N, C-alpha and C positions, 0 to 999 in steps of 0.2 A: 504494500500500500504506500509506503514511503517513496518508492521509486516513481510511482505515477504522479505523486504530488511534486517531486523534484522536476519531472519532465514538464508538468504544467507551469510551475514557477519559472523554469528556464524559458519556456515559450513566451510568457508574459514579459520577462526581462528583455528578450529580443525585440518584441513589439515595441516596448518603451524606448529602446535604443534607436530603433529605425524611425520612430515618429519624428516628423519635422516640427520645427517651432519657429516662431517669430516673436521678437520682443523689442520693446522700446525702453531705453533707459535715459533719464534726464539727469544731468549733473547740475548741482545747485538747486535741488528741489524739483517738484513736479511741474511747476510752470514758473515763468518769470513775469515780473510786472513791467519792466522796461522804463521805469522812471529814471530820469537823469539824477546824478548825485545832487543832494540837497533838496530833492522833491520827495514828499512822503505820500502823495495821493489823497490827502484829506480834501474833501469837497469835490472829488472826481464825479462828473456827471456825463451822461450821453455816451456816445460811441456805438459802433456796430461791429459785428463779428465778420471775419473774413477767413477763408481757408484757401491755400494754394498748395498744389501738390506736384510732385515729380513721379512719373510712372515708369516702372521698369517692366517691360513686356517683351517676351520673346516666344515666338511660335516657330515650329519647324515641321517639316514633312514627317510622316510616320516612319519613314525609312532612314531619316537623318539621325544617326546615333552620336554625332559630334556636337550637336546643339542641344542645349537643355532648355526646356520650356519653363517659363515662370511668368507670373503676373502679380505685381504688388505696387503700391503707391505710398510714398512717404509724403506726409502733409505737414505744413506749419499752419497753425491757427493763431489768431490774435484779435483782440478788440482794438480798433483804431478810432480816431476822431473824438475821443473823450476830451473834456475840458475841465480845468480846475477853476472854479469861480468864474466861469464864462470865458476863459482865455486859454489859448494854446491848443495843441493837438497831441494828445498823449496816447500811450498804448498800455494795455494790460492783458492779463491772462494769455501769455504767449506759451504755446506748448507744441509738441511734435507728436504725431500719431503715425501708425503704420496700418494700412489696410491691405490684407493679403487675399487675393482672389485664388491664386494657385501657386503652390510650391511642390516640386517633386518630393517623393518620400524621403530621400536621403539628403535633403538640403535644409539649411536653416538660414535665416536672415536676422541680423541684429542691428538695431539702429540706436545710436547714442547721440543725444543733443547736449552740447556744452554751452551753457548760458553764462555770461559774465555776471558779476554781483549787482551791477546797475547798468542802466541804458546810457545813451549818448544824447546830447542836445544839439539840434540843428535849428536853423531859423534865427530869429532876432530875439532880443530880450523881451520885447512886447508880444511876440508871436512864436513861442517855443514849439518846435516840432521834435517830439521824442523819437528816438531810434534805438533799436537793439540789434547789434551785430552778434551773430553766434554761428557755431559750426555744427553740422549734422554729419555723422560718420555712418555709412551704410556698409555692412560686411556680409557677404554671401559665403557660407561655408558648405563644402561638399563632403561626401562620404561620412555620414553620421556626425557631422560637425567637427571632425578632427583636422580637416585640411581647409585652408582658406582658399576659396575660389577667386574672390576679388574683394577689394575694399575701395570705396570712393568717399571723398570728403566734399561736402557742399558748403561753401561759404554763403551764409544767408544774412539778410537784413530785412527787418520789418520797421515801418515808420508810422508815426501818428497821423500822417496825411493819406494813408492807404497805400503808399508806394511800397514796393518790396523787390528783393533780388533773391534768387535761389540758383546757385550754380557752382 
């Protein structure tokens, strides 16, 4: 009876090892507020949410064994256009998400967002535009997560006036 249990437990372990996963890790907390140094966000009102993504999609013919199919999107989300006591363009609730439509069984994708401790200030003294530069690292692992398939770094910027860069 013990042998059957050992075989079943081994089978469950193999299934767990072969399962793919996708994760997002943010450094400096779950989200960033993007306020420039010296601003605390007291009296913050208004704003609207925005999401911008970069999609990695690869399809191949059924007979092409050299190409790996995948489909996932890394998105940055933030609230922009908020003001403090009716002035400025501030940002808040900056975060990064990962939406996976398809990953092969033996692949994993890990996303890390590195936020600084505070945002930058653009614009003039009377019309502050908050900005948050940060980096997103995307890493695709092959063969049960033991080998790195590729790694990309995206330099990103979100601004209080709704402008953004991701690349």
